[in-house]
C-alpha positions, 0 to 999 in steps of 0.5 A, a space after each residue: 611404670 611405678 605410679 604413686 597413688 594419691 597424686 590425683 593423676 590416676 583414676 583407675 589402675 588395674 593390678 596384676 601380680 606380674 607388675 610389682 605385686 606378688 600377691 594381689 591385695 584383698 578386695 577390702 584393701 583395694 576398696 579402702 585404697 580407692 576411698 583414700 586415693 580417689 582411684 578406682 582399683 579393680 583386680 583384672 589380672 591385666 595391665 594398663 600402660 601409663 599413658 592410658 592411666 594418665 588419660 583416665 584422670 578427670 582433667 584428661 577426661 575433660 580435655 578429651 571431652 573438649 577435644 571430642 566436642 571440638 572435633 564434633 563441631 569441626 566435623 559438623 562445620 566441615 559437613 555444613 561447608 561441604 553441603 554449602 559447597 555442594 549446593 553452590 556447585 549444584 546451583 552453578 551447574 543448574 544455572 549453567 545448564 539453564 544458560 546452555 538451554 537458553 542458548 540452544 533455544 535462542 540458536 534454534 529460534 534464530 535458525 527457525 527464523 532464518 529458515 522462515 525468512 529464507 522461505 519467505 524470500 524464496 516465496 516472494 521471489 517466486 511470486 515476483 517471477 510469476 507475476 512478471 511472467 504473467 505481466 509479460 504474457 499479458 503484455 504479449 497478448 495485448 500487443 498481439 491483439 492490438 496489432 490485430 486490431 490495427 491491421 483490421 483498422 488499416 484494412 477498413 481505412 483502405 476501403 474508406 479511401 476507396 469509398 468501398 465501406 460496408 456495414 461489417 467494416 463499421 462494426 469491425 471498427 467499433 468492435 476494435 475500439 471496445 476490445 482495445 479500450 486501453 490502447 490509445 493507438 487503436 482508439 486514435 486510429 479507430 477515431 480517424 477511420 470513423 471521422 471519415 466514415 461519418 462524413 457519409 450520411 449512410 455510413 454515419 447512421 451505420 456507425 451510430 447504430 453500431 455504437 460508435 458514439 458511445 465507444 468514442 466517449 469511452 475512449 475520451 474518458 480512458 485517454 483524457 491526457 492524450 491531446 491527439 486522441 481528444 482532438 480526433 474524438 471531438 471531430 468524430 463526435 461532430 461528424 457523427 452528430 452532423 445531420 443525424 438526430 439519432 446519433 446526437 441523442 445516443 452520443 448525448 446520453 453516453 456523456 458526449 457533451 461532458 466529455 467534450 467540455 472536459 477535453 476543452 478544460 484540460 487542453 485549453 492550450 491546444 487550438 486543434 482540440 478547442 476547434 474540434 470540440 466547438 465543432 462537436 458542441 455545435 452539432 451535438 446541441 443542434 435542436 437537442 434540448 437534453 444535450 444543451 442542458 447536460 453540456 451547459 451543466 458540464 461547463 461548456 458555455 464557460 469553456 467556449 468563452 475561454 476558447 475565444 479569449 485564448 485564441 482570438 487571432 485564429 479565425 477558424 477557432 473563432 468561427 466554430 466557437 461562435 457557432 457552438 455558443 449559438 447552439 448552446 444558448 439557443 432556446 436554453 435560458 440557463 445556458 444563456 445566463 451562464 454564457 453572459 456571466 462568463 463574459 460571452 457577449 464581450 467574447 463574441 464582440 471581440 471576435 466580430 472586431 478581430 475578424 471583420 473579413 471572415 464571413 463565417 465568424 461574422 455570421 455565427 457571431 451575429 447569431 450568437 450576439 442576437 440570441 445573447 441580447 434577445 428577450 427582456 433582460 436590458 442588462 444584456 443589451 447594455 453590456 453589448 453596447 458597452 462592449 462596442 456592439 453599436 
């Protein structure tokens, strides 16, 4: 490896006696050669290969520095890339874990919701089953009690038919009505029994003292839609009130007049209800000012006139209606005014003309007409004249 000096390609050479020099140059000589060539010459006794010698030149050193800088930059970029990739992977893993956690939460939440929903459904079903069982048990007991009451009423009715009724029997009927207020069947059969019982004055008084009138009024309110019960109840009230002032007072205070008026208004098409209602009004209001007042305020006068208009051809209905009209207005100026405004004069005269051969209609119609036109109110007499009274 001979390398001429001064070429600028070598900046440092190590000389050894074994490589072209038998004797190493003196130190002063080597210093001078270094100054002339720009190559650092040292005596090391070693050996430097040619490639290493080439790399020690200034340009080689600059190239090496450039490459080292590039390598450093590359390593730095690679490290940055690695860190970015690692961060990206970390974020992805974190996001994935969050999604998985969210899924687990949603699954757990849905599972909990379904379990709660299933529990609620089971609870509702159980409650419905229990409620149904309770209703069935309640209905079973009601039917048993109703049957027991009907048996009592049947036994009492058997005594009624043989005219062997005792005070205890009357009390038993009223007790059955109170105990089975919701049973329309029991109330109907009880009213049937009381209607017959009240036909006897002594038994009627016993029934009144036992609270029969109040029980009948309760039955009418409880079963206002039952046409059959309303008719029987009105007849029962009429029988209880007939000839018994105490019974009239008790029934009136219990609201009998209002109940009868309500039955007439609700069942206007039923001739039986209207007939029995007029019978009840006639007896409840006989010689009882308070009952007259309460019935009049409940619309009884207007209801009676409506009955007479709706059932003009029915003699028995007209007779009882005229009777009820007379008892309502007799001695009660307010009811008389109500009846006149409802066209009571015209209704009574129509009954007179429609049933000339009926003694009952003629008697009560004349009584009602005389009361309607009595007094100093000339207008009532004029209305009667125009309606054919004369």
